[in-house]
C-alpha positions in Angstrom: 9.4 -4.8 24.5 10.8 -5.4 21.4 13.5 -2.8 19.8 11.9 -3.9 16.0 8.2 -3.3 15.7 6.0 -4.0 12.7 6.1 -0.7 10.0 9.4 0.2 11.6 11.8 1.3 8.6 14.9 -0.7 9.2 18.4 -1.0 7.5 19.9 -4.4 6.6 23.3 -4.7 7.7 24.3 -8.3 6.4 23.6 -10.6 3.7 22.9 -10.6 0.2 20.4 -7.8 0.7 23.2 -5.6 2.4 22.5 -1.9 2.4 18.8 -2.0 1.7 16.5 -0.2 3.7 12.6 -0.9 4.2 9.3 -1.4 6.1 8.4 -4.4 8.3 6.0 -6.4 7.1 5.9 -8.9 9.4 7.9 -10.3 12.4 8.0 -13.8 14.4 9.3 -13.1 18.0 9.7 -16.5 19.2 12.0 -17.4 16.0 13.6 -14.4 15.8 12.7 -13.7 12.3 11.8 -10.7 10.3 9.9 -9.8 6.6 11.1 -6.8 5.4 9.6 -4.6 2.0 11.7 -5.4 -1.2 14.3 -7.2 0.9 15.2 -11.3 0.4 12.9 -11.8 -2.4 12.3 -15.4 -3.2 10.6 -16.9 -6.2 7.7 -19.4 -5.5 6.2 -21.3 -7.8 2.1 -22.4 -7.3 -0.1 -24.4 -9.1 -3.9 -23.8 -9.3 -5.7 -25.6 -6.5 -9.0 -25.1 -7.8 -10.9 -25.2 -11.0 -10.9 -21.5 -11.1 -7.7 -21.0 -9.4 -4.6 -19.0 -11.1 -1.1 -20.7 -10.7 2.3 -19.4 -11.9 5.5 -17.9 -10.8 5.2 -15.3 -8.1 7.5 -13.2 -6.2 7.6 -12.8 -2.4 9.9 -11.4 0.6 11.1 -14.4 2.9 12.3 -14.2 6.6 15.3 -12.9 7.7 17.1 -13.2 11.0 16.3 -10.2 13.6 20.1 -9.3 14.3 20.4 -8.7 10.4 18.5 -5.5 10.8 18.9 -2.4 12.7 16.2 0.3 12.8 16.3 3.6 11.5 16.2 6.9 13.7 13.4 9.5 12.1 15.6 12.6 12.9 19.2 11.7 11.9 17.9 8.7 8.9 20.7 6.7 10.0 20.5 3.3 11.8 20.5 3.3 15.2 20.3 1.2 18.6 17.5 1.4 20.8 17.0 1.9 24.3 13.9 0.9 26.3 13.2 4.0 28.5 10.3 4.3 31.5 8.3 7.6 30.5 7.4 9.9 33.8 3.6 8.4 33.4 5.1 4.7 34.1 5.0 3.3 30.2 7.7 2.0 28.5 9.0 3.4 25.0 11.7 2.8 22.6 14.2 5.6 22.5 16.9 6.0 19.7 20.5 5.9 21.2 21.9 8.3 18.4 19.3 11.2 19.2 17.6 10.4 22.4 13.8 10.7 20.3 11.0 8.4 21.1 10.8 6.0 17.9 
């Protein structure tokens, strides 16, 4: 089980976008990378590949390292560490270390 999942709200800890918050769009677990909405924006130049295609300049999010983001606790609104807790029915859940609530 991972500490960060898709659609989680995260806080950026380091880098040029330090302090920004955003929603996780995509995760590459094997590479340890994450793509966050509105963070690490990159400019891409594309040319039209087909006769009717449209080329141009577009801005999109890039991948940042998984260790540079921290999930935000829903109850306190602050960045928190995540623990894995085994529930009574035998399943596992991600729990905020700050408030003890299930993420």
